[in-house]
C-alpha positions in Angstrom: 73.5 -20.1 -103.9 71.7 -16.8 -103.5 68.0 -16.5 -104.1 67.1 -14.6 -107.2 64.4 -11.9 -107.1 61.1 -13.0 -108.4 58.9 -10.9 -110.7 56.2 -8.9 -108.7 53.4 -11.3 -109.8 55.3 -14.4 -108.6 56.2 -12.7 -105.3 52.5 -12.2 -104.8 51.7 -15.8 -105.7 54.2 -17.1 -103.2 52.8 -14.9 -100.5 49.3 -16.1 -101.3 50.4 -19.7 -101.2 52.0 -19.3 -97.8 48.9 -17.7 -96.4 46.7 -20.4 -97.8 48.9 -23.1 -96.1 48.6 -21.2 -92.8 44.9 -20.9 -93.2 44.6 -24.7 -93.5 46.3 -25.1 -90.1 43.9 -22.4 -88.7 40.9 -24.4 -89.9 42.1 -27.2 -87.7 43.1 -25.3 -84.6 41.4 -21.9 -84.7 42.1 -18.3 -85.8 45.8 -17.5 -86.0 45.3 -13.8 -86.9 47.7 -11.7 -84.8 49.4 -14.8 -83.5 51.3 -16.2 -86.5 52.3 -14.1 -89.5 54.2 -15.3 -92.6 55.9 -12.9 -95.0 57.8 -13.8 -98.1 61.0 -11.8 -98.1 60.0 -8.9 -95.8 61.3 -5.4 -96.6 63.3 -4.3 -93.6 67.0 -3.4 -93.8 69.4 -3.2 -91.0 70.1 0.4 -92.1 66.5 1.2 -91.2 67.1 0.3 -87.5 68.7 2.9 -85.4 71.5 2.2 -82.9 72.2 -1.5 -82.0 75.6 -1.5 -83.8 76.9 -4.6 -82.1 73.7 -6.5 -82.4 73.2 -5.7 -86.1 76.8 -6.7 -86.8 76.4 -10.1 -85.0 73.1 -10.9 -86.7 74.4 -9.9 -90.1 77.1 -12.5 -89.7 74.5 -15.2 -89.2 72.9 -14.4 -92.6 75.7 -16.6 -94.1 74.0 -19.6 -92.5 71.0 -18.9 -94.7 72.6 -17.5 -97.9 75.7 -19.8 -98.2 75.6 -22.7 -95.7 78.0 -24.7 -97.8 80.7 -22.2 -96.7 80.6 -23.7 -93.3 81.2 -27.2 -94.8 84.4 -25.9 -96.3 85.6 -25.1 -92.8 84.6 -28.5 -91.5 81.6 -27.4 -89.4 77.8 -27.1 -89.7 75.9 -23.7 -89.6 74.3 -22.6 -86.4 70.6 -23.3 -86.0 69.6 -20.2 -84.1 70.1 -17.3 -81.8 68.5 -15.8 -78.7 68.0 -12.0 -78.7 67.6 -10.7 -75.2 67.0 -7.2 -73.8 64.3 -4.8 -72.5 61.0 -4.5 -74.3 60.9 -2.1 -77.3 64.6 -2.3 -78.1 64.2 -3.7 -81.7 64.4 -7.4 -81.4 61.5 -8.0 -83.8 63.0 -5.5 -86.3 66.3 -7.3 -86.2 64.8 -10.7 -86.9 62.8 -9.2 -89.8 65.9 -7.5 -91.2 67.8 -10.8 -91.1 65.1 -12.4 -93.2 65.1 -9.5 -95.5 68.9 -9.5 -96.1 68.8 -13.2 -96.6 65.8 -13.1 -98.9 64.1 -15.6 -96.7 60.5 -16.4 -95.8 59.7 -14.9 -92.3 57.6 -16.9 -89.9 56.7 -14.6 -87.0 55.3 -16.7 -84.1 53.9 -14.4 -81.4 54.1 -16.8 -78.5 52.4 -14.6 -75.9 49.4 -14.4 -78.1 49.5 -18.1 -79.1 49.8 -19.4 -75.6 47.1 -17.1 -74.3 44.7 -18.4 -77.0 45.6 -22.1 -77.1 47.3 -22.7 -73.7 49.1 -26.0 -73.4 47.5 -27.1 -76.7 50.2 -24.9 -78.4 52.2 -28.1 -78.1 50.0 -29.7 -80.8 49.9 -26.6 -83.0 53.6 -25.6 -82.9 55.0 -28.7 -84.7 52.6 -28.2 -87.6 53.6 -24.6 -88.0 57.3 -25.4 -87.8 57.0 -28.3 -90.2 55.4 -26.0 -92.7 58.1 -23.4 -92.2 61.1 -25.7 -92.7 59.7 -26.8 -96.1 60.4 -23.4 -97.6 63.7 -23.0 -99.5 65.0 -20.4 -97.1 63.3 -19.6 -93.8 63.7 -17.5 -90.6 61.5 -18.7 -87.8 61.0 -16.0 -85.2 59.9 -17.1 -81.7 58.7 -13.8 -80.3 58.4 -13.4 -76.5 59.9 -16.9 -76.0 59.5 -16.5 -72.2 55.7 -17.1 -72.8 56.7 -20.8 -73.2 56.9 -21.0 -69.4 53.1 -20.7 -69.4 53.4 -19.0 -66.0 51.0 -16.3 -67.2 48.3 -18.9 -67.7 48.6 -21.7 -65.1 49.5 -22.1 -61.4 53.2 -22.9 -60.9 53.0 -26.8 -60.7 50.8 -27.1 -63.7 52.7 -24.4 -65.6 56.0 -26.3 -65.1 54.5 -29.6 -66.2 52.9 -28.2 -69.3 55.8 -26.0 -70.2 58.2 -29.0 -70.0 56.2 -30.8 -72.6 56.1 -27.7 -74.8 59.8 -27.0 -74.5 60.6 -30.7 -75.3 58.5 -30.5 -78.5 60.2 -27.3 -79.6 63.7 -28.6 -78.8 63.0 -31.8 -80.8 61.9 -29.7 -83.8 65.0 -27.6 -83.6 67.2 -30.7 -83.3 65.4 -32.2 -86.4 66.4 -29.2 -88.6 68.8 -30.7 -91.2 72.3 -29.4 -91.4 72.8 -27.0 -94.3 69.0 -26.7 -94.7 68.9 -22.8 -94.8 66.5 -22.6 -91.9 67.4 -20.3 -89.0 65.6 -19.9 -85.7 65.6 -16.5 -83.9 64.0 -16.3 -80.4 63.5 -13.1 -78.4 62.9 -12.4 -74.8 63.0 -9.6 -72.3 63.1 -12.1 -69.5 66.1 -14.4 -69.6 65.1 -15.9 -66.2 62.0 -17.5 -67.9 63.9 -19.2 -70.7 64.4 -22.9 -70.3 68.1 -23.7 -70.4 67.5 -26.6 -72.8 66.6 -24.1 -75.5 70.0 -22.5 -75.4 71.9 -25.8 -75.2 74.7 -26.4 -77.7 73.3 -27.1 -81.2 70.0 -25.2 -80.5 69.6 -21.5 -79.8 73.2 -21.4 -78.5 74.2 -17.9 -79.9 73.1 -15.1 -77.6 72.9 -11.5 -78.7 72.1 -8.6 -76.3 69.7 -5.9 -77.6 70.2 -3.1 -75.0 68.5 0.2 -74.5 69.9 2.9 -76.7 72.6 5.3 -75.5 72.1 9.0 -76.3 73.9 8.7 -79.7 71.7 5.8 -80.7 68.6 7.6 -79.4 69.4 10.5 -81.7 69.9 8.1 -84.6 66.6 6.4 -83.9 64.8 9.7 -83.6 66.2 10.9 -87.0 65.3 7.7 -88.7 61.7 7.9 -87.5 61.5 11.6 -88.3 62.7 10.9 -91.9 60.3 8.1 -92.4 57.4 10.2 -91.3 58.4 13.1 -93.5 58.8 10.8 -96.5 55.4 9.3 -95.9 53.9 12.8 -95.6 55.9 14.2 -98.6 56.8 17.3 -96.7 58.8 18.6 -93.7 57.1 18.0 -90.4 59.7 19.1 -87.9 61.6 22.3 -87.2 65.3 22.3 -86.6 65.6 20.3 -83.4 67.8 20.8 -80.4 69.0 17.4 -79.3 71.0 18.9 -76.4 67.6 19.6 -74.9 65.8 16.5 -76.1 68.2 13.7 -75.2 68.5 14.2 -71.4 64.7 13.7 -70.7 64.7 10.7 -73.2 67.3 8.9 -71.0 66.3 5.2 -70.6 63.7 5.3 -73.3 63.6 2.5 -75.8 63.4 2.8 -79.6 59.8 1.9 -79.5 59.1 4.6 -76.9 60.9 7.2 -79.0 58.8 6.2 -82.0 55.7 6.6 -79.9 56.7 10.1 -78.7 57.1 11.2 -82.3 53.8 9.6 -83.3 52.0 11.4 -80.5 53.5 14.7 -81.4 52.3 14.3 -85.0 48.9 13.0 -83.8 48.5 16.2 -81.8 49.2 18.3 -84.9 46.7 16.3 -86.9 44.0 16.7 -84.3 44.5 20.4 -84.1 44.5 20.7 -87.9 41.2 18.7 -87.8 39.8 21.3 -85.4 40.5 24.0 -87.9 43.6 25.4 -86.3 46.5 26.7 -88.3 49.4 24.5 -87.1 53.1 24.6 -88.0 55.8 22.0 -87.8 56.7 20.2 -84.6 59.2 22.1 -82.5 61.7 21.1 -79.8 59.5 22.5 -77.1 56.4 20.5 -78.3 58.5 17.3 -78.3 59.6 18.0 -74.7 56.0 18.4 -73.7 55.2 15.0 -75.4 58.1 13.3 -73.7 56.9 14.6 -70.3 53.4 13.5 -71.0 54.4 10.1 -72.2 56.5 9.5 -69.0 53.5 10.5 -66.8 51.2 8.1 -68.7 53.8 5.3 -68.5 53.9 5.7 -64.7 50.1 5.3 -64.6 50.3 2.2 -66.8 53.0 0.7 -64.6 50.8 1.3 -61.5 47.9 -0.4 -63.2 50.1 -3.3 -64.3 51.2 -4.0 -60.7 47.7 -3.5 -59.2 48.4 -0.2 -57.4 45.2 1.4 -59.0 43.0 -1.7 -58.5 
């Protein structure tokens, strides 16, 4: 049975109730801001995500597990409990999970595991069950385990201690997934850019046993992503912000860039315009040549960031 739209006032009341419940957990364990977010029926459609045709089609199919789980019973099976999205950083895994919750009119629990484990360490094993128990009580829920590779705890502890603490954490999470009742309209989505750090027990049959690749965009997908972000910026501004663009010139230097990186290039180009306007200059719309300069500048900055990350500048 599909969830009906609630009047705006009731939507707000549901969102407030969810935030209050999460705040009670925070009183016990500590501040969860930037670590756990809950949104009642987020607004993000698959059509607002550029590229990723195969990934979007696959994830759309799993919406049935949330909207009409009884359909699986008619075919003599139970709905899947979850999927693992895997691919490079910035390719849209979080957007896909949010879009699934949106199309299914579900409550979206976003658990940012890198931030959670960095804050609470192995004690996440005590916190996680409480959050998940809260999530499964909602009538229809998508639980998003972002950066699931952080469950390995290798970013916090030496290898022997990390393996021991992670094993306990994984066992707790696996038990919670196993306890999700059949036909309960609860779906777990995990995401990672490091499949080598995912414990095999999480993707065992009956758990997150559906795997969906979220790859870097090809040139056609890059153009689609670019145009979507361009349109969103212009709608927010209420006016044209870009000249006619030459994608034959833009796409080659964007090779290998993720959707998040393309969005950042656009943001930086618009930021440059805003700063120049703030200095009193008369500025026009963004041109192809200006975008090429931003792409080149972003690539150079990215190289510096990578060198810092791997200690070459320390």
